[in-house]
VOBA-1610 file (N, C-alpha, C; in pm, whole numbers, padded with zeros to 5 digits, always signed):
BEGIN
Met+07502+19492+18782Met+07459+19368+18848Met+07335+19393+18928Lys+07240+19300+18908Lys+07112+19313+18971Lys+07111+19242+19111Arg+07011+19275+19190Arg+06987+19217+19317Arg+07107+19240+19412Asn+07186+19356+19397Asn+07311+19372+19472Asn+07287+19419+19615Gly+07168+19413+19666Gly+07151+19448+19802Gly+07060+19341+19875Leu+07030+19233+19798Leu+06932+19140+19841Leu+06971+19059+19961Val+06888+19063+20061Val+06877+18982+20187Val+07006+18977+20269Gly+07096+19077+20253Gly+07200+19083+20347Gly+07322+19011+20303Ala+07437+19023+20378Ala+07552+18959+20344Ala+07568+18809+20334Ala+07496+18750+20420Ala+07508+18602+20432Ala+07448+18542+20311Val+07337+18587+20266Val+07271+18520+20148Val+07334+18589+20019Leu+07377+18708+20026Leu+07432+18776+19900Leu+07537+18693+19834Cys+07633+18644+19906Cys+07742+18568+19844Cys+07677+18442+19760Ala+07593+18360+19835Ala+07536+18251+19763Ala+07445+18293+19650Ala+07362+18398+19675Ala+07270+18447+19576Ala+07325+18489+19450Leu+07433+18579+19470Leu+07505+18628+19347Leu+07570+18514+19269Leu+07622+18424+19337Leu+07700+18319+19268Leu+07614+18221+19189Val+07490+18198+19235Val+07408+18099+19162Val+07301+18173+19068Gly+07314+18302+19057Gly+07235+18365+18950Gly+07111+18435+18996Leu+07105+18519+19095Leu+06989+18597+19116Leu+06952+18677+19002Ala+07055+18708+18918Ala+07029+18787+18795Ala+07016+18690+18673Leu+07049+18571+18687Leu+07043+18469+18577Leu+07089+18540+18451Ala+07005+18533+18347Ala+07046+18582+18222Ala+07044+18735+18202Thr+07016+18810+18306Thr+06999+18951+18291Thr+07124+19035+18348Ser+07235+18966+18390Ser+07345+19042+18433Ser+07473+18982+18376Gly+07580+19062+18393Gly+07714+19012+18348Gly+07751+18896+18423Leu+07711+18880+18553Leu+07755+18762+18633Leu+07711+18642+18568Ser+07597+18633+18515Ser+07542+18508+18457Ser+07623+18458+18337Gln+07693+18560+18276Gln+07779+18518+18165Gln+07907+18449+18218Asp+07936+18469+18350Asp+08051+18394+18406Asp+08009+18258+18465Gln+07876+18230+18473Gln+07840+18094+18516Gln+07833+18004+18410Thr+07924+17910+18408Thr+07943+17803+18305Thr+07927+17669+18372Ala+07892+17574+18283Ala+07901+17438+18328Ala+08040+17396+18368Asp+08060+17335+18485Asp+08195+17283+18517Asp+08225+17153+18452Gln+08296+17150+18343Gln+08327+17033+18269Gln+08423+16936+18332Thr+08479+16988+18446Thr+08574+16895+18522Thr+08508+16801+18612Phe+08370+16827+18642Phe+08299+16738+18732Phe+08288+16592+18682Gln+08324+16499+18765Gln+08308+16352+18737Gln+08240+16291+18854Phe+08144+16213+18821Phe+08064+16136+18922Phe+08108+15991+18919Asp+08148+15937+19037Asp+08186+15799+19044Asp+08062+15704+19040Asn+08039+15622+18947Asn+07919+15548+18932Asn+07959+15406+18901Pro+07991+15324+19011Pro+08038+15199+18986Pro+07936+15091+18939Asp+07812+15117+18949Asp+07704+15027+18912Asp+07586+15100+18841Pro+07616+15123+18713Pro+07516+15195+18634Pro+07383+15114+18625Ala+07267+15180+18620Ala+07143+15109+18619Ala+07116+15053+18482Phe+07175+15097+18382Phe+07154+15054+18236Phe+07284+15031+18163Ala+07279+14963+18060Ala+07398+14959+17971Ala+07413+15089+17895Pro+07530+15126+17847Pro+07539+15255+17786Pro+07429+15277+17670Asp+07360+15387+17675Asp+07255+15413+17579Asp+07138+15313+17579Gly+07129+15237+17693Gly+07023+15142+17689Gly+06910+15168+17782Gly+06914+15295+17849Gly+06808+15339+17936Gly+06700+15413+17874Pro+06610+15466+17957Pro+06495+15547+17911Pro+06549+15682+17850Leu+06457+15738+17763Leu+06491+15866+17705Leu+06455+15978+17785Val+06546+16060+17819Val+06516+16181+17902Val+06524+16305+17819Cys+06412+16372+17805Cys+06389+16494+17725Cys+06414+16606+17808Val+06507+16699+17786Val+06540+16817+17871Val+06492+16932+17791Asp+06397+17001+17850Asp+06328+17119+17784Asp+06427+17224+17739Ala+06406+17274+17618Ala+06491+17388+17580Ala+06402+17484+17498Ala+06264+17483+17520Ala+06175+17558+17434Ala+06107+17671+17512His+06149+17694+17636His+06079+17792+17720His+06170+17888+17788Asn+06267+17943+17714Asn+06363+18040+17769Asn+06442+17988+17881Asn+06466+17862+17875Asn+06529+17792+17991Asn+06671+17834+18015Tyr+06698+17863+18139Tyr+06831+17903+18184Tyr+06926+17779+18175His+06874+17659+18203His+06943+17538+18206His+06896+17441+18089Thr+06996+17404+18018Thr+06961+17305+17896Thr+07065+17201+17898Ala+07041+17095+17828Ala+07126+16978+17830Ala+07259+17003+17763Asp+07266+17090+17674Asp+07387+17125+17617Asp+07456+17256+17659Gly+07398+17310+17768Gly+07445+17433+17828Gly+07485+17407+17981Arg+07421+17491+18075Arg+07457+17488+18205Arg+07405+17360+18280Tyr+07324+17282+18212Tyr+07276+17143+18272Tyr+07353+17035+18195Arg+07461+17057+18126Arg+07533+16952+18071Arg+07587+16856+18174Pro+07640+16907+18297Pro+07686+16810+18394Pro+07573+16713+18431Phe+07448+16760+18446Phe+07339+16666+18479Phe+07311+16571+18368Ala+07322+16619+18244Ala+07302+16522+18127Ala+07406+16419+18129Glu+07534+16464+18171Glu+07635+16359+18161Glu+07627+16269+18280Leu+07578+16312+18389Leu+07545+16232+18514Leu+07457+16116+18470Leu+07347+16156+18393Leu+07251+16052+18353Leu+07302+15957+18240Arg+07373+16019+18145Arg+07438+15939+18047Arg+07536+15824+18104Gly+07605+15868+18213Gly+07684+15776+18278Gly+07609+15659+18346Asp+07480+15668+18364Asp+07387+15564+18417Asp+07323+15491+18310Gly+07351+15522+18183Gly+07294+15453+18071Gly+07171+15523+18011Tyr+07123+15636+18072Tyr+07011+15709+18012Tyr+07051+15770+17876Arg+06957+15775+17795Arg+06974+15861+17668Arg+06916+15999+17702Val+06985+16102+17679Val+06951+16237+17710Val+06956+16324+17583Glu+06842+16389+17555Glu+06830+16479+17440Glu+06762+16615+17480Gly+06810+16717+17415Gly+06747+16849+17430Gly+06607+16831+17365Phe+06503+16899+17413Phe+06370+16900+17364Phe+06315+17037+17338Asp+06313+17070+17210Asp+06284+17216+17170Asp+06150+17231+17119Ser+06051+17138+17151Ser+05913+17146+17094Ser+05826+17202+17194Ala+05719+17266+17164Ala+05613+17299+17255Ala+05551+17162+17307Phe+05508+17171+17433Phe+05453+17050+17489Phe+05318+17019+17439Ser+05305+16901+17367Ser+05178+16855+17317Ser+05171+16708+17332Pro+05053+16645+17331Pro+05041+16494+17336Pro+05136+16427+17238Glu+05140+16477+17125Glu+05215+16412+17010Glu+05367+16432+17054Ala+05411+16540+17083Ala+05559+16567+17104Ala+05595+16489+17225Leu+05521+16482+17333Leu+05564+16412+17456Leu+05567+16264+17440Glu+05512+16210+17345Glu+05503+16063+17331Glu+05638+15998+17323Ile+05737+16067+17276Ile+05870+16006+17260Ile+05947+15997+17398Cys+05899+16082+17501Cys+05984+16099+17621Cys+05941+16003+17723Asp+06038+15938+17793Asp+06015+15857+17907Asp+06015+15947+18032Leu+06101+16047+18036Leu+06113+16149+18145Leu+06131+16279+18083Leu+06049+16381+18120Leu+06061+16516+18081Leu+06118+16595+18200Val+06232+16665+18163Val+06299+16744+18263Val+06280+16899+18230Ile+06218+16973+18307Ile+06198+17119+18285Ile+06288+17193+18391Ala+06384+17263+18348Ala+06476+17328+18437Ala+06475+17487+18421Asn+06421+17564+18507Asn+06425+17706+18510Asn+06383+17770+18376Pro+06254+17743+18337Pro+06203+17824+18230Pro+06150+17968+18270Leu+06133+18041+18176Leu+06091+18182+18191Leu+05982+18219+18098Gly+05883+18299+18145Gly+05786+18349+18057Gly+05847+18459+17969Glu+05790+18492+17849Glu+05851+18591+17763Glu+05871+18720+17824Ala+05778+18768+17904Ala+05789+18903+17960Ala+05919+18917+18048Asn+05967+18812+18107Asn+06077+18816+18203Asn+06202+18750+18146Ala+06204+18713+18020Ala+06315+18650+17961Ala+06420+18752+17913Gly+06380+18882+17912Gly+06482+18984+17865Gly+06538+19056+17992Glu+06532+19193+17989Glu+06600+19266+18093Glu+06516+19281+18215Ser+06380+19258+18207Ser+06296+19298+18325Ser+06254+19173+18404Trp+06274+19185+18535Trp+06227+19081+18621Trp+06108+19143+18720Ala+06055+19254+18676Ala+05951+19322+18754Ala+05829+19222+18755Phe+05757+19231+18865Phe+05627+19160+18873Phe+05527+19237+18774Pro+05444+19149+18708Pro+05410+19007+18727Pro+05505+18922+18661His+05517+18790+18698His+05595+18690+18652His+05510+18588+18580Pro+05472+18604+18448Pro+05372+18516+18390Pro+05428+18383+18364Ser+05344+18291+18340Ser+05363+18149+18311Ser+05455+18130+18193Ala+05547+18037+18191Ala+05629+17999+18076Ala+05545+17922+17979Phe+05435+17869+18012Phe+05357+17770+17929Phe+05220+17822+17892Thr+05173+17777+17781Thr+05038+17807+17736Thr+04944+17713+17810Arg+04818+17747+17796Arg+04711+17660+17858Arg+04726+17511+17799Glu+04738+17518+17668Glu+04747+17379+17595Glu+04868+17302+17642Glu+04979+17365+17665Glu+05093+17295+17716Glu+05084+17243+17861Leu+05013+17330+17938Leu+04986+17282+18080Leu+04898+17159+18088Glu+04790+17163+18003Glu+04702+17052+18007Glu+04764+16924+17945Ala+04841+16941+17842Ala+04907+16833+17770Ala+05007+16761+17868Thr+05088+16849+17937Thr+05187+16791+18033Thr+05129+16724+18145Tyr+05018+16779+18204Tyr+04955+16712+18318Tyr+04892+16591+18276Ser+04818+16585+18157Ser+04758+16466+18112Ser+04856+16352+18079Trp+04969+16392+18026Trp+05083+16306+17993Trp+05132+16230+18121Val+05149+16309+18226Val+05202+16257+18357Val+05093+16154+18405Arg+04969+16193+18399Arg+04866+16107+18454Arg+04858+15974+18380Ala+04885+15981+18249Ala+04885+15862+18161Ala+05004+15775+18176Gly+05097+15819+18262Gly+05219+15726+18283Gly+05353+15792+18253Gly+05356+15921+18210Gly+05486+15997+18200Gly+05543+16022+18335Ser+05670+16073+18328Ser+05743+16112+18446Ser+05800+16249+18423Leu+05782+16333+18526Leu+05828+16475+18512Leu+05921+16515+18625Leu+06026+16572+18592Leu+06122+16646+18689Leu+06104+16796+18662Leu+06042+16867+18755Leu+06023+17013+18737Leu+06114+17074+18838Ile+06216+17150+18783Ile+06312+17222+18864Ile+06285+17368+18851Ala+06249+17433+18957Ala+06202+17568+18953Ala+06271+17646+19062Asp+06351+17742+19029Asp+06427+17823+19112Asp+06348+17940+19173His+06419+18031+19235His+06360+18152+19298His+06286+18237+19178Ala+06228+18349+19227Ala+06157+18446+19141Ala+06263+18492+19035Pro+06210+18510+18917Pro+06081+18495+18860Pro+06042+18359+18814Ile+06125+18260+18837Ile+06106+18130+18786Ile+05998+18058+18858Ala+05990+18085+18986Ala+05866+18029+19062Ala+05738+18088+19004Gly+05743+18204+18958Gly+05617+18263+18896Gly+05592+18188+18757Ala+05695+18168+18689Ala+05693+18104+18556Ala+05631+17965+18563Thr+05658+17902+18677Thr+05618+17762+18690Thr+05506+17734+18773Arg+05449+17843+18830Arg+05347+17833+18934Arg+05220+17765+18884Asp+05182+17793+18761Asp+05052+17728+18712Asp+05075+17579+18699Leu+05179+17540+18638Leu+05218+17398+18629Leu+05212+17331+18774Gly+05290+17392+18854Gly+05295+17340+18993Gly+05156+17320+19058Met+05067+17425+19035Met+04927+17407+19095Met+04861+17294+19044Leu+04866+17272+18918Leu+04804+17148+18860Leu+04845+17022+18926Leu+04973+17026+18961Leu+05026+16902+19032Leu+04994+16895+19180Gly+04942+17004+19238Gly+04922+17012+19371Gly+05036+17075+19459Val+05118+17161+19397Val+05226+17227+19454Val+05219+17371+19439Gly+05196+17442+19554Gly+05172+17591+19554Gly+05307+17668+19578Met+05358+17731+19473Met+05496+17787+19471Met+05481+17937+19523Leu+05580+17980+19601Leu+05590+18114+19654Leu+05704+18182+19562Asp+05663+18298+19516Asp+05758+18370+19404Asp+05852+18461+19471Gly+05951+18412+19543Gly+06043+18498+19609Gly+06183+18428+19610Tyr+06267+18461+19707Tyr+06397+18411+19728Tyr+06405+18348+19860Ala+06415+18214+19871Ala+06413+18147+19998Ala+06551+18106+20038Tyr+06577+18117+20165Tyr+06718+18088+20224Tyr+06708+18063+20366Asp+06809+18007+20430Asp+06830+18002+20571Asp+06946+18088+20610Pro+06916+18200+20681Pro+07019+18288+20713Pro+07118+18243+20813Thr+07095+18129+20868Thr+07198+18077+20971Thr+07293+17991+20902Gln+07292+17960+20775Gln+07400+17881+20716Gln+07415+17919+20567Glu+07536+17891+20520Glu+07556+17918+20380Glu+07659+17818+20316Pro+07622+17739+20219Pro+07492+17746+20152Pro+07393+17663+20230Asp+07263+17668+20181Asp+07156+17586+20249Asp+07183+17440+20245Thr+07172+17387+20364Thr+07208+17236+20374Thr+07089+17160+20450Phe+07046+17057+20388Phe+06931+16981+20432Phe+06984+16849+20479Arg+06960+16804+20606Arg+07024+16693+20671Arg+06924+16600+20714Ser+06954+16468+20713Ser+06862+16365+20765Ser+06859+16379+20921Glu+06967+16414+20987Glu+06973+16411+21121Glu+06887+16528+21189Thr+06855+16634+21098Thr+06772+16741+21154Thr+06624+16718+21101Gly+06603+16616+21015Gly+06473+16607+20963Gly+06444+16696+20837Ser+06535+16777+20802Ser+06512+16863+20686Ser+06536+16783+20561Leu+06604+16675+20565Leu+06604+16577+20449Leu+06532+16455+20494Val+06424+16429+20424Val+06323+16328+20469Val+06351+16184+20415Asp+06323+16085+20492Asp+06342+15945+20445Asp+06253+15913+20331His+06305+15856+20229His+06225+15827+20098His+06305+15738+20034Pro+06246+15650+19936Pro+06334+15573+19850Pro+06443+15653+19772Ile+06417+15773+19739Ile+06516+15858+19681Ile+06633+15883+19762Thr+06620+15907+19893Thr+06725+15929+19982Thr+06791+15800+20025Arg+06735+15687+20013Arg+06785+15560+20043Arg+06870+15498+19936Gly+06833+15522+19813Gly+06899+15460+19693Gly+06873+15315+19684Arg+06935+15241+19597Arg+06930+15098+19590Arg+07000+15015+19696Thr+07104+15078+19743Thr+07195+15005+19841Thr+07239+15118+19946Pro+07290+15072+20060Pro+07334+15176+20164Pro+07430+15273+20097Asp+07521+15221+20006Asp+07628+15309+19949Asp+07561+15414+19868Glu+07445+15397+19816Glu+07373+15505+19733Glu+07285+15587+19821Gly+07282+15569+19952Gly+07205+15656+20043Gly+07254+15797+20054Val+07173+15889+20085Val+07215+16031+20097Val+07174+16077+20235Asp+07257+16140+20301Asp+07216+16206+20440Asp+07221+16357+20442His+07267+16417+20330His+07259+16564+20323His+07258+16609+20172Val+07194+16725+20155Val+07187+16775+20018Val+07200+16929+20029Val+07281+16992+19943Val+07307+17133+19954Val+07243+17203+19840Thr+07181+17328+19869Thr+07125+17408+19763Thr+07175+17558+19792Trp+07157+17638+19683Trp+07207+17776+19683Trp+07093+17875+19655Thr+07006+17903+19747Thr+06898+17995+19737Thr+06797+17948+19627Gly+06675+17941+19665Gly+06576+17895+19567Gly+06435+17940+19613Gln+06336+17856+19612Gln+06205+17893+19638Gln+06150+17796+19747Ala+06031+17828+19801Ala+05961+17747+19902Ala+05825+17723+19843Phe+05761+17611+19883Phe+05622+17576+19840Phe+05553+17496+19947Val+05419+17483+19918Val+05335+17396+19999Val+05288+17287+19908Ala+05231+17179+19954Ala+05194+17074+19863Ala+05062+17004+19934Ala+04992+16943+19828Ala+04873+16870+19869Ala+04906+16748+19951Asp+04803+16696+20018Asp+04813+16569+20094Asp+04847+16461+19994Gly+04941+16370+20042Gly+04979+16255+19952Gly+05104+16278+19876Ile+05152+16404+19879Ile+05276+16444+19812Ile+05393+16428+19919Ala+05492+16353+19884Ala+05599+16323+19991Ala+05705+16435+19994Pro+05744+16485+20108Pro+05841+16587+20117Pro+05978+16516+20106Leu+06068+16587+20043Leu+06216+16541+20037Leu+06299+16640+20110Leu+06288+16772+20082Leu+06361+16872+20152Leu+06264+16965+20224Val+06291+17007+20348Val+06196+17088+20420Val+06287+17200+20486Trp+06230+17321+20469Trp+06294+17439+20526Trp+06296+17436+20678Gly+06412+17453+20741Gly+06422+17450+20892Gly+06397+17575+20959Pro+06415+17574+21094Pro+06392+17690+21177Pro+06470+17816+21129Gly+06411+17933+21126Gly+06466+18059+21092Gly+06476+18088+20935Ser+06432+17986+20856Ser+06438+18011+20710Ser+06326+18113+20679Val+06369+18192+20571Val+06277+18306+20528Val+06278+18312+20382Met+06185+18394+20330Met+06178+18419+20183Met+06165+18576+20164Arg+06247+18626+20088Arg+06255+18775+20065Arg+06184+18792+19926Val+06093+18888+19917Val+06020+18928+19795Val+06091+19055+19748Ala+06158+19033+19636Ala+06244+19141+19582Ala+06154+19244+19504Leu+06143+19371+19538Leu+06056+19471+19485Leu+06132+19576+19407Asp+06264+19562+19395Asp+06348+19674+19337Asp+06322+19711+19194Glu+06271+19609+19111Glu+06246+19652+18979Glu+06119+19722+18965Asn+06024+19689+19050Asn+05889+19758+19039Asn+05896+19895+19113Phe+05974+19901+19224Phe+05993+20021+19303Phe+06131+20040+19333Pro+06206+20096+19240Pro+06350+20118+19252Pro+06400+20199+19368Asp+06315+20283+19421Asp+06367+20374+19532Asp+06327+20310+19669Met+06265+20187+19674Met+06223+20126+19801Met+06342+20070+19878Pro+06364+20103+19992Pro+06477+20035+20072Pro+06445+19887+20085Glu+06561+19813+20069Glu+06543+19660+20093Glu+06472+19619+20215Glu+06503+19685+20319Glu+06438+19653+20449Glu+06281+19662+20451Glu+06230+19727+20350Glu+06082+19746+20337Glu+06024+19633+20249Trp+06109+19554+20182Trp+06056+19444+20103Trp+06001+19335+20195Pro+05894+19268+20155Pro+05834+19157+20247Pro+05938+19054+20276Leu+05937+19013+20401Leu+06015+18907+20447Leu+05924+18801+20515Ile+05916+18682+20457Ile+05816+18575+20503Ile+05887+18466+20557Pro+05841+18423+20685Pro+05897+18294+20746Pro+05848+18179+20674Ile+05942+18085+20649Ile+05903+17964+20565Ile+05941+17835+20641Glu+05973+17838+20770Glu+05991+17714+20840Glu+05880+17614+20826Gly+05927+17493+20785Gly+05831+17387+20767Gly+05773+17374+20623Leu+05799+17491+20538Leu+05761+17480+20398Leu+05861+17384+20323Leu+05824+17357+20203Leu+05899+17259+20127Leu+05994+17310+20019His+06096+17231+19994His+06206+17272+19899His+06217+17173+19786Ala+06161+17047+19816Ala+06161+16941+19715Ala+06054+16836+19756Val+05984+16781+19661Val+05872+16683+19684Val+05874+16576+19575Ala+05809+16468+19599Ala+05791+16358+19505Ala+05643+16294+19524Ala+05593+16252+19413Ala+05459+16196+19419Ala+05422+16117+19297Gly+05337+16022+19319Gly+05271+15958+19204Gly+05152+16033+19161Leu+05113+16022+19036Leu+04992+16093+18989Leu+04930+15993+18886Glu+04829+15929+18935Glu+04767+15819+18856Glu+04877+15718+18811Ala+04902+15701+18676Ala+04999+15606+18633Ala+05143+15668+18631Gly+05151+15795+18658Gly+05278+15861+18645Gly+05338+15904+18770Arg+05463+15971+18757Arg+05532+16024+18871Arg+05585+16160+18844Phe+05606+16243+18953Phe+05672+16363+18935Phe+05755+16399+19064Val+05852+16489+19037Val+05934+16536+19145Val+05947+16686+19113Val+05946+16763+19216Val+05963+16910+19205Val+06081+16952+19295Leu+06178+17010+19228Leu+06296+17062+19317Leu+06284+17216+19312Gly+06302+17273+19421Gly+06293+17422+19439Gly+06424+17493+19423Glu+06516+17436+19356Glu+06650+17506+19329Glu+06719+17429+19223Ala+06789+17496+19137Ala+06846+17422+19018Ala+06995+17392+19026Ala+07072+17467+19096Ala+07210+17448+19102Ala+07242+17304+19167Met+07160+17256+19250Met+07185+17140+19324Met+07212+17019+19233Cys+07160+17024+19107Cys+07163+16902+19019Cys+07252+16935+18899Thr+07338+17034+18902Thr+07432+17053+18794Thr+07566+17096+18866Ala+07670+17118+18783Ala+07794+17160+18837Ala+07831+17288+18757Gln+07846+17403+18832Gln+07875+17528+18769Gln+07996+17596+18834Ser+08055+17687+18767Ser+08173+17756+18817Ser+08166+17899+18769Thr+08231+17978+18857Thr+08262+18113+18809Thr+08419+18129+18806Glu+08475+18247+18792Glu+08621+18258+18795Glu+08684+18200+18917Asp+08625+18208+19033Asp+08688+18165+19148Asp+08599+18090+19245Phe+08496+18023+19202Phe+08400+17950+19286Phe+08329+17844+19209Asn+08320+17715+19270Asn+08249+17613+19217Asn+08123+17595+19310Phe+08006+17572+19247Phe+07891+17534+19314Phe+07809+17440+19245Gly+07707+17380+19319Gly+07641+17267+19257Gly+07720+17141+19293Met+07705+17034+19200Met+07752+16904+19238Met+07904+16901+19262Ser+07970+17007+19212Ser+08125+17000+19229Ser+08168+17073+19346Ala+08082+17137+19421Ala+08118+17205+19547Ala+08159+17102+19647Pro+08262+17123+19718Pro+08312+17024+19824Pro+08208+16987+19920Glu+08129+17082+19958Glu+08034+17050+20069Glu+07908+16978+20017Ala+07900+16960+19882Ala+07779+16898+19805Ala+07827+16763+19755Glu+07910+16696+19818Glu+07962+16568+19769Glu+07851+16456+19749Gln+07732+16469+19808Gln+07631+16380+19791Gln+07513+16427+19692Asn+07531+16541+19641Asn+07424+16598+19551Asn+07404+16512+19430Gly+07524+16472+19365Gly+07513+16392+19243Gly+07438+16265+19267Gln+07465+16198+19380Gln+07383+16068+19407Gln+07237+16102+19434Phe+07207+16219+19501Phe+07065+16251+19519Phe+06998+16266+19380Cys+07058+16351+19303Cys+06996+16381+19174Cys+06978+16254+19082Leu+07082+16168+19089Leu+07070+16043+19009Leu+06959+15954+19075Asn+06953+15951+19207Asn+06843+15877+19270Asn+06702+15937+19231Val+06693+16062+19232Val+06573+16124+19175Val+06526+16067+19041Val+06615+16067+18943Val+06587+16016+18816Val+06557+15869+18808Arg+06638+15803+18888Arg+06607+15650+18899Arg+06456+15624+18957Trp+06424+15700+19063Trp+06290+15673+19107Trp+06187+15713+19008Leu+06208+15830+18941Leu+06113+15866+18837Leu+06093+15765+18726Thr+06193+15691+18692Thr+06198+15593+18583Thr+06187+15452+18631Gly+06152+15437+18762Gly+06118+15298+18813Gly+06228+15216+18852Val+06353+15266+18848Val+06468+15187+18890Val+06464+15168+19039Leu+06420+15266+19119Leu+06402+15257+19262Leu+06259+15219+19290
//
């Protein structure tokens, strides 16, 4: 099991459960989509199969796909009338033409898709794909980029930079709470059409995440989730320097940095989420996390509101 000393006991439980080892450990084999999750949606935005087409990336070593660990997310959207399909093509102007919304969830570069998570963490995308995706959004496309902790922050960093989002390639968390909870009453969950929903019943006052990344953003990009006092980011150096004690790994304060943002880009829109479990439902032998966790009862509404905003419903 990798990362088995990371950031102390408080974060260890959450980190191990949401996949600090992702596809490289036996633990990840135990992380499966929680098929028992049901979202109560009394007022779908569209008739069944009558909504926009949501393309969920499956071409970039993605840990989360529409028919895999992100199936609960896909079913959440289908219950709102969206059409959801896996998308296994390289990003090009021609391929993206069919998509109303492109969802990219936890891609990895080839160098880190196997056993090694050592630095460097190269991009999951080619230059041509980066430019095609950016141009597609500017021309009116909608992008939901979901990018977790290292090495995924590194794999998505170039795409983030094109959008004006500067990602930090480590493990972000708040050591004062477990899991990480962002609340409107503390200002860590920020007022936005996404958090308000269409009606008061669709409003959200807290969102829960399970270890992810932190980033900065350009002016004009709206914050959704903001790291609070005491939050930190650990840079794991164990694969590059196996004998280095954990206490010597860099620990960076991230109070005030971002965990989720939303913005318009010319004719298009994008949202960046800095953690992936928040928008799916997963389980291990004895633990549920994501949308099916009891403390995350508003996560499903938040993620649905994100997609509705991206597709113009909000």
